Each structure stands twice: as C-alpha cells, then as structure tokens.
C-alpha positions in Angstrom: 9.1 14.8 -11.3 6.4 13.2 -9.3 3.4 14.7 -7.6 0.7 13.5 -5.4 -2.7 15.2 -5.7 -5.6 15.2 -3.3 -8.6 16.5 -5.2 -10.8 16.2 -8.1 -10.5 13.6 -10.9 -10.4 16.4 -13.5 -7.4 18.0 -11.8 -5.8 14.6 -11.6 -6.3 14.1 -15.3 -4.5 17.4 -16.1 -1.6 16.4 -13.9 -1.1 13.0 -15.4 -1.4 14.3 -18.9 1.4 16.8 -18.2 3.5 13.9 -16.9 2.6 11.5 -19.6 6.0 9.8 -19.8 7.1 9.9 -16.2 7.9 6.5 -14.6 5.0 6.5 -12.2 2.5 9.3 -11.5 -0.2 8.5 -9.1 -2.8 10.4 -7.1 -5.0 9.7 -4.1 -8.4 11.0 -3.2 -9.3 11.3 0.4 -12.4 9.1 0.5 -12.0 6.6 -0.9 -8.2 6.5 -1.6 -7.4 5.8 -5.2 -3.8 5.3 -6.4 -2.8 5.6 -10.0 0.4 4.7 -11.8 1.5 5.9 -15.3 3.6 3.9 -17.8 7.4 3.5 -17.4 9.7 6.4 -18.6 11.1 6.4 -22.1 14.6 7.7 -22.7 13.2 9.9 -25.5 10.3 10.1 -27.9 12.5 8.6 -30.5 13.2 5.6 -28.2 9.4 5.0 -27.9 8.9 5.2 -31.7 11.8 2.8 -32.4 10.5 0.3 -29.8 6.9 0.4 -31.2 8.2 0.1 -34.7 10.3 -3.0 -33.8 7.2 -4.7 -32.3 5.3 -4.0 -35.5 8.1 -5.4 -37.7 8.4 -8.5 -35.6 4.6 -9.1 -35.7 4.5 -8.6 -39.4 7.4 -11.0 -40.0 5.9 -13.7 -37.8 2.6 -13.4 -39.6 4.2 -13.5 -43.0 6.1 -16.7 -42.0 2.9 -18.3 -40.9 4.2 -18.9 -37.4 1.4 -17.2 -35.4 -1.0 -19.7 -33.8 -4.3 -18.3 -32.6 -5.9 -19.8 -29.5 -9.2 -19.0 -27.9 -9.1 -17.0 -24.7 -10.1 -20.2 -22.8 -6.6 -21.5 -23.6 -5.1 -19.5 -20.8 -3.1 -21.8 -18.6 -4.4 -22.7 -15.2 -1.7 -21.5 -12.9 -1.6 -21.6 -9.1 1.4 -20.6 -6.9 0.0 -21.9 -3.6 -3.3 -23.8 -4.2 -4.2 -24.4 -0.5 -3.7 -20.7 0.6 -6.6 -18.9 2.3 -6.5 -15.9 0.0 -5.9 -15.3 -3.7 -4.6 -12.8 -6.2 -6.5 -13.4 -9.4 -4.6 -12.2 -12.4 -7.4 -11.7 -14.9 -6.0 -11.7 -18.4 -9.2 -12.5 -20.3 -10.9 -9.1 -20.1 -13.8 -7.8 -18.1 -17.3 -6.4 -18.8 -18.2 -2.7 -18.5 -19.0 -1.9 -14.9 -19.2 0.8 -12.2 -16.0 1.0 -10.2 -16.2 3.5 -7.3 -17.1 6.7 -9.0 -15.8 5.5 -12.4 -17.8 4.1 -15.3 -15.4 1.5 -16.7 -15.8 0.5 -20.3 -15.3 -3.1 -21.3 -11.7 -4.2 -20.7 -10.1 -6.2 -23.6 -8.1 -9.3 -22.9 -4.3 -9.0 -22.6 -3.0 -8.3 -26.1 0.4 -7.9 -27.8 -0.5 -8.5 -31.4 -3.5 -6.2 -31.9 -6.1 -9.0 -31.6 -7.7 -9.1 -28.2 -10.1 -11.9 -29.1 -7.4 -14.6 -29.1 -4.1 -15.5 -27.5 -1.1 -16.4 -29.6 1.4 -19.0 -28.2 3.8 -16.1 -27.6 1.1 -14.2 -25.5 0.4 -17.4 -23.5 4.1 -17.7 -22.8 4.2 -14.0 -21.7 1.2 -14.6 -19.4 3.0 -17.4 -17.7 6.0 -15.2 -17.2 3.9 -12.4 -15.7 2.3 -15.0 -13.3 5.7 -16.3 -12.3 7.0 -12.9 -11.5 4.0 -11.9 -9.4 4.0 -15.3 -7.7 7.6 -14.7 -6.6 6.7 -11.3 -5.0 3.9 -12.9 -2.9 5.6 -16.2 -2.2 6.4 -15.4 1.5 2.7 -15.1 2.2 -0.3 -17.4 2.6 -1.7 -16.3 -0.7 -2.3 -18.1 -4.0 -1.4 -16.1 -7.2 -3.7 -17.7 -9.8 -5.0 -17.3 -13.3 -8.1 -19.3 -12.5 -11.3 -17.4 -12.0 -12.2 -18.0 -8.3 -15.9 -17.3 -9.0 -16.1 -14.9 -6.1 -14.7 -11.5 -5.1 -15.3 -11.9 -1.3 -13.4 -9.4 0.9 -10.4 -10.9 2.6 -10.5 -13.8 0.1 -9.8 -12.5 -3.4 -7.9 -9.5 -4.8 -8.5 -9.3 -8.6 -6.1 -7.5 -10.9 -7.6 -7.0 -14.4 -4.8 -6.8 -17.0 -5.8 -5.3 -20.3 -6.4 -2.2 -22.4 -5.1 1.3 -21.9 -7.5 2.6 -19.2 -8.7 5.5 -21.3 -12.0 5.4 -19.3 -10.1 6.9 -16.4 -9.3 10.1 -18.2 -5.7 9.5 -17.5 -2.6 8.2 -19.3 -1.5 5.7 -16.7 -0.4 2.2 -16.0 -2.7 1.1 -13.3 -5.4 2.0 -10.7 -6.2 0.6 -7.3 -8.1 1.6 -4.2 -6.0 1.4 -1.0 -7.2 -1.4 1.4 -9.9 -2.6 -1.0 -9.1 -6.2 -0.2 -10.6 -5.8 3.3 -12.7 -2.6 3.2 -15.8 -1.6 1.4 -14.1 -0.4 -1.8 -14.1 -2.7 -4.8 -11.4 -5.3 -4.4 -10.4 -5.1 -8.1 -7.4 -3.3 -9.4 -6.5 -2.5 -13.0 -3.2 -2.7 -14.9 -3.0 -1.3 -18.5 -0.4 -3.2 -20.5 -0.9 -0.9 -23.6 0.7 1.8 -21.5 3.5 -0.5 -20.2 5.8 -0.8 -23.3 3.1 -2.7 -25.2 2.6 -5.3 -22.4 6.3 -6.0 -21.6 6.1 -8.8 -19.0 8.5 -7.4 -16.4 6.7 -4.0 -16.4 3.2 -5.6 -16.3 4.3 -7.9 -13.4 5.8 -5.1 -11.3 2.7 -3.0 -11.9 0.4 -5.9 -10.9 2.3 -6.6 -7.7 2.3 -2.9 -6.9 -1.4 -2.4 -7.5 -2.3 -5.5 -5.5 -0.1 -4.1 -2.8 -2.3 -1.1 -2.6 -5.3 -3.3 -2.4 -3.7 -4.9 0.7 -3.3 -1.5 2.3 0.2 -0.3 1.2 1.1 3.3 0.5 4.0 4.4 -1.7 7.6 4.2 -0.5 9.0 7.7 -0.8 12.3 9.4 -0.2 12.9 12.7 1.7 15.9 14.9 2.3 17.3 15.9 5.7 14.9 18.9 5.9 11.9 16.7 5.3 11.3 17.7 1.7 10.1 15.0 -0.6 12.7 14.0 -3.2 10.8 11.0 -4.8 7.3 10.0 -4.1 8.1 6.8 -5.8 11.5 5.9 -4.5 13.8 4.5 -7.3 16.2 2.7 -5.0 19.8 2.4 -6.1 19.3 0.7 -9.5 20.0 -2.7 -8.2 17.1 -2.9 -5.7 14.0 -0.7 -5.5 10.8 -0.8 -3.5 7.8 -2.6 -5.2 5.7 0.2 -3.7 8.0 2.8 -5.2 9.4 2.5 -8.7 10.9 -0.9 -9.4 10.3 -1.1 -13.2 14.0 -1.1 -14.2 15.6 -2.4 -11.0 17.3 -5.8 -10.9 15.2 -6.7 -7.9 11.8 -5.2 -6.9 11.5 -5.8 -3.1 9.1 -5.2 -0.3 10.5 -2.3 1.7 10.7 -0.7 5.2 10.9 3.0 4.7 9.2 6.4 4.7 5.9 6.9 3.0 3.4 9.8 3.3 5.8 11.9 5.4 9.5 12.0 6.4 8.5 10.6 9.9 5.9 8.0 8.7 7.5 4.6 8.1 5.8 1.6 6.4 7.0 -2.0 7.0 5.5 -3.5 3.8 5.7 -7.1 4.9 4.2 -6.4 8.3 1.3 -4.7 6.6 0.8 -7.5 4.1 0.9 -10.2 6.9 -1.2 -8.1 9.3 -4.6 -8.7 10.8 -6.4 -6.4 8.3 -5.6 -8.8 5.5 -5.8 -11.9 7.6 -3.8 -14.3 5.4 -0.5 -13.9 7.2 2.8 -15.5 6.2 3.1 -18.8 4.4 3.5 -21.7 6.8 7.2 -22.5 7.2 7.8 -25.3 4.6 11.1 -26.8 6.0 12.6 -27.4 9.5 14.7 -24.7 11.0 17.1 -26.9 13.0 19.6 -29.5 11.8 18.2 -32.0 14.3 14.8 -32.0 12.5 16.0 -31.4 8.9 13.9 -32.5 6.0 15.5 -35.0 3.6 16.7 -33.9 0.2 15.3 -35.9 -2.7 18.1 -38.3 -3.8 18.0 -40.5 -6.8 21.3 -42.3 -7.5 23.8 -39.4 -7.2 21.4 -36.6 -7.9 20.0 -34.5 -5.0 17.3 -31.9 -5.3 15.0 -29.8 -3.2 13.1 -26.5 -3.1 11.5 -24.1 -0.7 10.6 -20.6 0.3 12.3 -18.2 2.7 9.3 -16.5 4.2 11.2 -14.2 6.6 14.8 -13.0 6.9 15.0 -15.1 10.1 14.0 -18.3 8.3 16.6 -21.1 7.8 15.6 -24.2 5.8 17.5 -27.3 6.8 17.9 -30.4 4.5 19.6 -33.7 5.3 21.4 -36.2 3.1 23.7 -39.2 3.5 26.7 -39.5 1.2 29.7 -41.7 0.7 33.3 -40.2 0.8 34.1 -37.9 -2.0 33.0 -34.5 -3.5 29.5 -33.1 -3.0 28.3 -30.2 -5.2 25.2 -28.0 -4.8 23.7 -25.1 -6.7 21.0 -23.1 -4.8 19.3 -20.9 -7.3 16.7 -18.1 -6.7 13.6 -17.5 -8.8 14.5 -17.4 -12.5 12.1 -14.4 -13.1 11.8 -11.4 -10.8 13.9 -12.8 -7.9 13.8 -11.2 -4.5 15.9 -13.5 -2.4 19.6 -13.1 -1.8 20.6 -16.3 -0.1 23.5 -17.9 1.6 24.2 -21.6 2.2 26.0 -23.8 4.7 27.1 -27.4 4.6 27.1 -28.9 8.2 27.9 -32.3 9.7 25.1 -33.9 11.6 27.0 -33.0 14.8 26.9 -29.3 14.0 30.4 -28.9 12.5 30.4 -26.4 9.6 32.1 -27.9 6.6 31.6 -25.2 4.0 29.8 -21.9 3.5 28.7 -19.9 0.4 27.8 -16.2 0.7 28.9 -14.2 -2.4 27.5 -11.2 -4.2 25.4 -13.5 -6.4 21.8 -14.0 -5.4 22.1 -17.8 -5.6 25.1 -19.8 -4.4 27.4 -22.7 -5.5 28.7 -24.9 -2.7 31.3 -27.8 -3.1 33.3 -29.8 -0.6 35.3 -33.0 -0.2 33.6 -34.9 2.6 33.9 -38.1 4.6 31.1 -40.6 4.4 28.2 -39.8 6.7 25.1 -37.7 7.3 25.1 -34.0 6.5 22.9 -30.9 6.5 22.5 -28.3 3.8 21.1 -25.1 5.3 19.6 -22.3 3.1 19.2 -18.8 4.7 18.4 -15.3 3.8 21.3 -12.9 3.5 19.4 -10.9 6.2 18.6 -7.6 4.6 15.0 -6.4 4.5 13.2 -7.9 1.5 15.7 -10.8 1.1 12.9 -13.4 0.9 11.5 -15.7 -1.8 11.8 -19.0 -3.6 14.8 -21.1 -4.3 15.6 -24.5 -5.9 18.4 -26.9 -5.0 20.2 -29.2 -7.4 23.4 -31.2 -6.7 25.3 -34.4 -6.7 26.4 -36.6 -3.8 28.4 -39.9 -3.6 25.8 -42.7 -3.7 25.8 -45.2 -0.8 24.8 -48.8 -1.1 21.4 -48.7 0.6 18.2 -50.0 -0.8 15.3 -47.6 -1.2 12.4 -48.2 1.2 9.2 -49.9 0.3 6.1 -48.0 -0.7 4.0 -46.9 2.3 0.7 -48.7 2.8 -2.5 -48.1 4.8 -2.7 -44.4 3.8 -5.8 -42.6 5.2 -7.0 -39.0 5.0 -9.5 -37.8 7.6 -11.1 -34.4 7.6 -11.4 -32.5 10.8 -13.1 -29.1 11.7 -11.3 -25.9 11.0 -10.2 -26.9 7.5 -7.7 -29.5 8.5 -7.0 -33.0 7.2 -5.1 -35.7 9.1 -3.0 -37.9 6.8 -1.8 -41.2 8.2 0.1 -44.3 6.9 1.8 -47.5 8.1 5.5 -47.3 9.0 8.3 -48.5 6.6 11.2 -50.0 8.5 13.9 -48.6 6.1 12.5 -45.1 5.8 14.3 -42.1 7.0 11.6 -39.7 6.1 8.2 -39.6 4.5 7.1 -37.2 1.7 3.4 -36.3 1.9 2.1 -34.9 -1.4 -1.2 -33.1 -2.0 -3.2 -32.3 -5.1 -6.4 -30.4 -5.7 -7.2 -32.3 -8.9 -5.4 -35.6 -8.7 -3.1 -34.6 -11.5 -0.7 -31.9 -10.3 1.0 -32.6 -7.0 2.7 -30.4 -4.4 4.7 -31.4 -1.3 2.4 -30.9 1.7 4.9 -32.1 4.3 8.1 -34.0 4.9 8.2 -35.8 8.2 10.8 -37.8 10.1 10.9 -41.6 10.4 8.9 -42.8 13.4 6.1 -40.4 12.5 3.2 -42.0 10.7 0.8 -39.0 10.4 0.7 -35.3 9.9 -1.8 -32.4 9.7 -2.5 -30.5 6.5 -3.9 -27.2 7.6 -5.3 -23.9 6.1 -7.5 -25.7 3.5 -10.7 -24.5 2.0 -13.9 -25.9 3.3 -15.9 -27.9 0.7 -12.9 -28.6 -1.5 -11.6 -32.2 -2.1 -7.9 -32.8 -1.5 -6.0 -35.8 -2.7 -2.9 -37.3 -0.9 -0.2 -39.8 -1.5 2.9 -40.7 0.5 6.4 -41.8 -0.4 9.2 -43.1 1.8 12.8 -42.0 1.4 16.2 -42.8 2.6 19.8 -42.4 1.4 19.2 -45.2 -1.1 16.4 -43.4 -2.9 12.7 -42.8 -2.7 9.9 -45.3 -2.9 7.0 -45.3 -5.4 4.0 -43.3 -4.4 1.3 -44.9 -2.3 -2.3 -45.4 -3.3 -4.1 -42.0 -3.6 -6.7 -41.1 -0.9 -8.9 -38.1 -0.6 -11.0 -36.1 1.9 -13.3 -33.1 1.7 -12.2 -30.3 4.0 -14.9 -29.3 6.5 -15.6 -25.9 7.9 -14.3 -24.8 11.2 -16.3 -25.1 14.5 -16.0 -23.4 17.8 -13.7 -25.1 20.3 -14.9 -27.2 23.2 -15.1 -25.6 26.6 -12.2 -26.0 29.1 -12.9 -28.2 32.1 -11.6 -28.8 35.6 -10.9 -25.1 36.5 -8.9 -24.9 39.7 -8.1 -21.6 41.6 -5.1 -22.1 43.9 -3.8 -19.5 46.4 -0.1 -19.0 46.1 0.2 -16.0 48.5 -2.3 -13.6 50.2 -2.8 -11.7 46.9 -1.4 -14.3 44.4 -3.5 -16.9 42.6 -3.0 -19.6 40.1 -5.7 -20.6 37.6 -5.4 -23.9 35.9 -7.7 -25.9 33.6 -7.8 -28.8 31.2 -7.7 -27.9 27.5 -10.5 -30.0 25.9 -10.1 -28.8 22.3 -7.3 -28.8 19.6 -8.6 -26.0 17.5 -8.7 -22.9 19.8 -6.7 -19.8 19.0 -6.9 -18.6 22.6 -8.7 -18.5 25.9 -10.8 -15.8 27.6 -10.7 -15.4 31.4 -13.5 -13.7 33.3 -13.9 -12.8 37.0 -16.8 -12.0 39.2 -17.3 -10.6 42.7 -20.5 -12.6 43.3 -20.5 -15.4 40.7 -23.3 -13.7 38.8 -22.1 -10.6 37.1 -19.0 -11.3 35.0 -16.2 -9.2 33.6 -13.5 -10.1 31.0 -10.1 -10.0 32.6 -8.0 -10.8 29.5 -7.1 -13.3 26.8 -4.5 -16.0 26.7 -2.7 -17.7 23.9 -3.7 -21.1 22.5 -2.6 -24.3 24.3 -2.2 -22.6 27.7 -3.5 -24.5 30.7 -2.6 -22.1 33.6 -1.9 -18.5 34.5 -0.7 -16.7 37.6 -2.6 -13.6 38.9 -1.9 -10.8 41.3 -5.2 -9.6 42.8 -5.5 -6.4 44.9 -8.9 -7.4 46.3 -9.7 -8.8 49.7 -12.4 -11.4 49.8 -13.8 -14.2 47.5 -13.3 -13.8 43.8 -14.8 -16.1 41.1 -13.2 -17.1 37.8 -14.2 -19.0 34.6 -12.5 -19.7 31.3 -13.7 -20.2 27.7 -11.9 -21.1 24.5 -12.3 -19.2 21.2 -11.2 -19.4 17.5 -12.3 -17.5 14.4 -15.4 -19.7 14.2 -16.8 -18.8 17.6 -16.4 -19.2 21.4 -17.1 -22.2 23.6 -19.3 -22.2 26.7 -17.5 -21.3 29.9 -15.9 -23.7 32.2 -17.4 -24.4 35.6 -16.6 -21.5 37.9 -13.8 -21.6 40.5 -13.1 -19.2 43.4 -10.7 -18.4 46.2 -10.3 -16.0 49.1 -7.5 -13.4 48.8 -5.9 -11.3 51.5 -7.0 -13.5 54.3 -3.6 -14.0 55.8 -2.2 -10.6 55.0 -1.0 -8.4 57.9 -0.6 -5.4 55.6 -3.2 -2.6 55.2 -6.2 -3.5 53.2 -6.5 -2.3 49.7 -9.4 0.2 49.6 -10.7 -0.1 46.0 -14.2 -0.7 44.9 -13.1 -3.2 42.2 -10.1 -5.6 42.1 -7.0 -4.9 40.0 -5.4 -7.9 38.3 -2.1 -8.4 36.5 -1.1 -11.5 34.6 2.5 -12.5 35.4 5.1 -12.5 32.5 5.7 -16.2 32.9 6.3 -18.8 30.2 5.1 -16.6 27.4 2.0 -15.4 29.2 1.2 -11.8 28.3 -0.6 -9.0 30.1 -4.3 -8.6 29.6 
C-alpha cells in the first residue's frame, strides 16, 4: 500500500498519482532528503463526494442565513504555547509568497481556507486555527519549544521551524498532504515545511494538526516509524498502530492518540527513539524545564480559593512526577485530573498522599485522565500526577477539585519585588518575605497582559531564577503569596530586559594533591555561575598543553590515575555555549617518586578519571 522511492521527482510524481487516496505516501531523495505525505484515505469515492457535498451545503446555508463574518487575515489570534522557549514552531496560516524551495519553484501559497475565500478568515476558520494550534502544541509540550502563530521575523537555523499551511501543493507535481526536508531545522536545507489542507479533508483540523506535527518532526530529523515482519519484510512504511495509539511519524490521522514512538524505521534493525532525537544535541532545544517538584517534601502548592483547588502542568518524560501540596479540613476531597482536550498524548495516574508519605488513595484506570476522591482527616496532603509509564505517555494536564476550607487568613501581598537581568539569558526575581505565606507564585509575561507561571517556590525563599529567555526581550514579573487560606493579590509589576550570554569566569586556586604514587587529585574554586562544564589540560613541561578531558558544570575536583613518572602540570578552564574562560594558574605534582614497582616505559602519560561522584571518563 505504501512505497518509498529514492529517485527522480518525475518518478515520485507517478507513484503518488497512482496512490492518490492512500493514507500517507511519501518519498525521500538522497541529497537532500525530502519527505512527502498524501491526504488521508477515504473509505470510498462516494464517501469523499458525500463529505465534500456536505461542506458545500453547510457553507451555503450559513451564507444564506447571513451568519458568516469575514475578518482580515491580520485577525489571526496571537497564540504561544511556551513564550520563553529557545526554539519555535511557527504555524503560518496566512499564506506565503512564491519562492524557490530546494529544487522546487513554489507558487504563492494561499492562506488557510475552508470557505473558498483565501483572502479572509471567517470566525469558524479562526476557531479551527486555534484548534490546530492547540493540537500541535500538545504534541510538542514536553520540549523547550514554543508553538506559535506569531511571525517570528526570522528563520534562523536551530531557532525557528516554519510550517506553511495552505493550498493543495500542486506546484510539487504530487497529490499529497505535506512536504518537508529531513533535518532542515539544523542543516543547510530550508527550514520550512508545507502542509496542504485542501488535500486533508478540506482542512479538517485534526488531520491538519497531525500532518503539521509530522512534517515539523521531519524538520527536526525524524524518519518514519515503520513495521516489519519476522523475516524483515516491510509491512507498513507508515505504521498505523493499533487504532487507539499510532506513531506521529507513521500514520496517526485516525488514531485516538498520535504519539511519539520508539520503533523501527528505515530497516527492521534500525530503531528510532523519537523523543531522544527531538531533544538531542542536533536540535539543541532539549526538554522543557520540569515545571513542578518531583518529591512530596518540595511539592508546589495547589491554587486554593475557598473550597476550590486547581493546578496544571506538563509531564515532560515518563519518569516525571509532579507533586502538589494542599491543606484541608476533615471531610471529603475530590479531584479531576484531565489531559489535553484536543489531541491528548498523556495517559496519567494520580496519588493522594499524606505529608508523611502515607498513600491515601490512587487512581489508575483505562481513562486518560483520572478522578480521585477520599475522606480525609484535617491536615496537609500531596496530590501526585504521573505518567502511566508507557513510551509516549507525556503531555499536558489540568487539575480541578474541592477541599474542605480551613480557617486561615490569606497572606498579604508581597512587596519589594525586583527583577535583575544576568548574562546567559537569566533574570533573578526577588521579593520581601510574607510571614503567613506557605509558597510564592512567580508569574511572567512578555507583554504585561497575558501571564504564565514562571515558578512556585516554598516559604522562606525570597528569590528565584527565570532561565532560558531570549536576549533583548523585555519580561514582566509579579508575585503572589499563597497558603491554605487563599492567595494574595498580585504584587506590583516589575520588568527587566534579558541580556545575552557571556563566557564564564576562569577557575582559581588550582591545587594538585598526591594521593598515591600514581594517583592525583585536582581541585579548584569555581568562580562563575554560568558554566556548562570545565576543560582540563596537562603538560609535561608547562609550555605545550594537551586537553585531557571535560567535566560537568559545578565540579570543583577530580581524581586522576597517571602512568607517568616525573612532574606533570595541569590547568583548568570553564566553558559554556558563549565561549571559554582563560585558564587557571597551572599546578603540578611529581608522580611515581615513592613507587617500588617497575617504571612505566611510555613516551606520554596515560590518564583516567575516576568514576566518583558523577565524574565521567574523558
């Protein structure tokens, strides 16, 4: 049913035309690799005719009733899933000019259109655009990436992946649903993908969203998830899953859940861990920063107003556990933990735990979300949200519930709020303590209007870092104090402009200590707070230096085994993505002086770094 073609564009066109109504038909050229997807399958030709006729009738009825409102293309909503993320997926619904794209000459792409008028957006089309954005945002919610409808003004590699959504792609010579170059987000290929809604059931939002997530995935370096039999013969190039779940990089159009996958790709022995590729070094954006504490001892407070409790979060990895605290009087507590409304990936489970670790109730059913209810004594409790644990069980959730109010006054509004920008795109937010606070909610905005939670910190803490920002952008902050009695009003709003990163400061005070005839310990003082690691060099004469290895950030010592007799010199530098510091002052030591064993007869020393306290081999 599916075929993969390595060869000419003309041959590919013939193949896709023959398979016009397959679910997905894609091909790849060797250099550069181009992947192509056709529209979803129709049960029959009659099915397609009936569907298109129904759309026409509905549009005609709406027009006759005078209910269609026309908006300019500039009316598209400004939507951002993770505004402070380091990378973006730009869903471009407003059309694009004619351009050269690889070896294709792309004609002008019309705006997303469901009513036959690509020069305007109806209210219904704007609603559909929001739905597509929500679905794609869910797919990429575990990662440090912002799914947005706002033109970023740049298409820099490793910063922006654009998905142009419009038209039928006739310029490609194919009948297909989308086109993308593999790895284009970080390599020299154009980091723009195309999705053709006219070939996706007339722009049906779930089909368009699955195609957009799929094509962006190719841009981030993902191949297709395929299925093979026991003899290694390909059964499905685009694996359909089991009907309930299916791989996003296979065929997930009609599955209940389209998920990232860990399975076979270009051969029966080649496996692809989708999430590892997405979060890998080639793309550079990594996973989203864990948004809630993982232990009951450092749990973040649920928002409580009277008897209503609420919260939300993202399970970034299947190992993630988000812990929330609340205080209740004696009686019944009830919680609903719901996954994303549109295109959910997460299958979650929940636990209700006393502050001493005693499990009170659990919820782990066949539903994606869970309901949890229990009769409890008055006291402090923890609500824990986890992944069900299977690959791809990640994504967003929302908590709503009721507790038994306790007679505690809400804390006063925090004062003395300050925001201070530091190098490497970080801002330090600080405030004065409130005596009745149990936790502080730090909120961030990029425009002073729409607010997101940047951090929730425990009482006794009066400052926190907001990291991973974009240099040159202004960020606004406000702080609220919360306890079991409620949440204070928001503090005054403060702002700061994020500044670009700088190289770290050089380590100081290097000492080289002899532990045994061929065992040394290097120790130094870490003089920076923005390094991502340290580089260690050695020299036989203090003049010509060689790199021995690299150490993780925040290290201040390392043990070495040296198979060299005589004096050896060492020095250390700190580095981060913005550069490397100067080296520390050199230190040296004699090795082998007290050894009664035979001397090692090697021209150069051999070093090994001990596997101690997280230190790794060079």
